[in-house]
Each structure stands twice: as C-alpha cells, then as structure tokens.
N, C-alpha and C positions, 0 to 999 in steps of 0.2 A: 503492500499499499504506499503511494507516495502519500510525501506530507502535503502537498496540496488537497489531493482527496481527505487526508486525514482531516485537515483543519475544515473542511467543507462538511463531513459529516458532523464536527463537533458543533458548528454553527446552526447545523441543519437540528440538533438535538437541543439546540438553547432557543431555539424559536419556538419548537414543541414545549419545553417548558416553560416558555414566557406565554404561551398560549392554554397552559394547564392541561394539558396532556396527561395522564396519569403515570403511563410508563415513561414519560420522558425523564425525568430524574434518574431513575432505577438503570436506564440504558445510559446515560451519559457516565455514572459511577462506574458501571462496568467496562463502558469504553477507556473511560481514564485510568482505571486500574490496570488494563492490556495495556495500556499505553506505557504505564510504568513499570510494568513487566520488562517488555522490551527494551527499554532504556536501561533497567539493570540489567539484565543477560550483556548490552551492548557494554556498559561499563565493567561488567565483570570480565569480558574477553578484551578490553581494551588495556587489562591492569591485571594482568594472570596472579602477581602477588597478592592481590587482594582476596581472589578467589580461594586460596585455601584457607583463609579466614572467615569469610561471608558466603551465602547462598544469595539467591537469589530474592528469594522467600524472607531473607531477614532483611536484605537491603529494602525490599518493600513495606513490609512491617515497620522499621525507620521512618519511611517516608510518610505512612499515613498517620505514624503516631504524633511525628511532628505537628502535623497541623490539627 
C-alpha cells in the first residue's frame, strides 16, 4: 500500500467519523494499529541490535501506552 492510498484511507475514515458512522472509529483504530505494527517492524529491521531486546508487540504496546 502506497503512502498516498494510506493517507486517502485515513481521510475517508475521518470523514466517516465526522458523519457519525458507528463503525468508523473502530476501523480507524484498527487501521492505525496496523500502521504502527508496520512501522515497528520496519524499525526493528533497520536496527537489528534492538531486535534482540525488543519484539514488535513490545514496541507497539509502549507506543499505545504513551498516548
């Protein structure tokens, strides 16, 4: 999925959320968590020294708890 289509999907979900569509909020959360998982995997791939200390779900959990 390209950055443009990802941004386009987020924009559509935000419009749906503004229109009070019941499923839009949960879909936005799922989409955001998927994106964070991908970014976490990419970070671990780019920094192999971290991978021995952290797993993708550890990084994702820390990001979620920080908010």
